N, C-alpha and C positions, 0 to 999 in steps of 0.2 A: 839738486841736492841741497840738503837741511844744512842749514848754518851751527854755529854753535849753540847757541839762546835756545835754536828748534830742536835741541835736541837734549838742552837740558829742561826744556817747558816738557818733553814727554815724560821725562825723568822725573818728577820732581813730586808727583802724588808718590810714586814710589817711594823715591827718596822721604816725603812725609812720614810714610809708612813704617819704613825703614825696613824694606825686603830687596834692596837693593845688596847689588852685590856689592865687595870692600872696593875694588877699584872701577867701579860705574860711584861708587860714592864718595871717591877721592878726588873723581870726576869731574863732578857736580861742584861739592866745596871747592873746587878750586876757581871755578866759574863765577860761582856767588861772589866769591871777595870782589869779584872785577865788574860785574854785572850789575848795575844798581833792578835793574827790570823783572831779571827772575828774582832778585831777592824780595822784592815786591810782591812777586807769583806767588812764591813760599809763602809771606806772609799774609795771602790771602786764601793760599791752600790750606796754613794752621788755623787761621779764624774759622771757615768752613769748617773742617775738619772735628773743631773744638765743636762751636754751634751741631752740627749732626749728631754729635757726642751727649751731649746736652739735651738733645729733642730724644735722643734714645732714652738716655735715663731717667726725661721726667716720663718716658713712653709707659718705659717699665716699672715707674715706682704707682704710675696711675694704676697699669696692669695689676698691681699689686696690692692696690690698697682698694680696687674694685673686686679683688677675689677675697681679700680681707673680709669688706662691707658683705659680700655672698654666704660666706664663710658666717661670720656673726648672725644673718639673719636666719640663714638654715639652722645654726643653734636655738636661737630666741624663739624660733618656732618649734622647734623639736620640745623646749625646755617648757614654754606652755602646753604643746600635745600631753605631755610626762605630768606635768601639774595636774591637766585636768584630767587623767586616768587615774591620779592617783589619790584629788580629790574625791572623783567620782567614785572610786571603790571604799576611800574612807564612808561617805554617804552610806555606802551597798551595805559595808561591812554593820555600821553603827543601827543601821534599819535591822538588818539580820539577828545583831546580837536581840535590839529589842523586843525584836518579834520572838524571835525563840524564846525567850523569856516569859511568853504565853502560854496560854492549852484555851479550850474552851470544851467543858462535859456538857452534852447535850442529854436533858435528862427524860426523862417517859412522859406518857401524858399522864398517866396515874402516878403519880411520886407525891407521897407524904408528909404533911411538912416535918414529923418526926427523919423521914429516911434523909431528907432536904440538909437537917440540921445536922448529922449523923455523917454527911461525903462534908459539909463543914467544917467541924469540929474536926474531921480526919484530917483535911489539907493544911490546916491551918498547927494541930498535933506535928505533922511530917515536914513544917518549913521554918526556914529560920525567919522569911518575911517576906512575908504573902497578901495582896491585893484582890481582894472575894467582892464580886460583881454579881447579883442575879439578876439575871433578864428575862424578862414574864415572856409568854408565848405574843403577849400583843404589843409590848414595847422588840420586841422582834422583829414582827410585821411593819413594823412603823418605821425601823431601821432601813427593811430593806425598801420601801417606799420611799424614801428620802431617800435614797441611793437610784433609785431609777427615777427621780423626779420629772418630767414631764410623761415619762412612760407608767407615773406608778400608776394606770388606770387599768393596766395588766394585772393589779394582786385584788380590784373590788369587787371577784367574785370570792373573794377569802376570809371575808369581814366577820362575818359568822361561822365558818369551816377554815378555824386555822389550821392547816397541816406542820406549822413548822413548830419544832420541838422548843421549850422554853431550855434555857441554858446557865450554867457557871463561867463566867469571863474570872481568867485568874492570870496576876501579874506573880513571880517572884523570881529570887535570884538561886532557888533550889533548882537544883538539875529535873526538868519535866517530865524526863524520861522515868525517874523516879519513884514523883506522883502519880505518874499512871498506873503503875504497878501497884501502887499499895489503894487505888482507890478503883482500879477499873473494873472489878467484879461484887463493887456494892449493888443492895440493891437500890434502882429508883435511876439508875444512870444508860442511858440507851447510848451514846458514843462516844468519845472521846477524841479530841483534834487537836493534831501539837504541828508543830512546821519545822524544827529542827533538823529534819531531811528534806526541806524545799531550798531549790535552786534562790540563791541570794536577789540572783538580777532580776526576776520575775516575783519578789519579793518585794522588790524594792520598784518596780513598774508595776505592780500594782495597788500600791500604795499610791503612788502618782495620782492613776486610773482613779482611784478610791474619792480621791481629794479637786 
């Protein structure tokens, strides 16, 4: 049969946790007043309990810190991706605005100087701010040859019989659609090319590939 110390020893953990009934609690407290060994056992239990509590708190803080660090990493990566997307779209938008303000007027092979000057004058008349560059058939062929690079030999047969139309390249602040309406039926014009309805992303990729 257990003596009183053995009984108290079995109750010390519950006593330390505060889960004993009032009768058992009173029994333990009365015993501790006269038993040094049981009192030391209780102190060791308290120290061990405090140590475990601190370890749990440290583990909890480490877990919280780890979650915060993980969350911060996710936020940082998300922000980087967001800035990249925004930056890319800004580049695409700026490139589109730049290209959308341009147009190419391809000319008939038999266009006269008078018709060419008439077209230029009409463009200047209808625009507040405009840049006009005449691209001859020879210059247009050379431009394509440069773009082809190592494959430029593919155009060797076109040196004498150049099928490419001369053109006028235009950059303006005026809406290009309005300019098209004003000049599209003028003599000497074969066709007009604008970019306002083209996909901005395709235009951007095309620009990168052409460079």
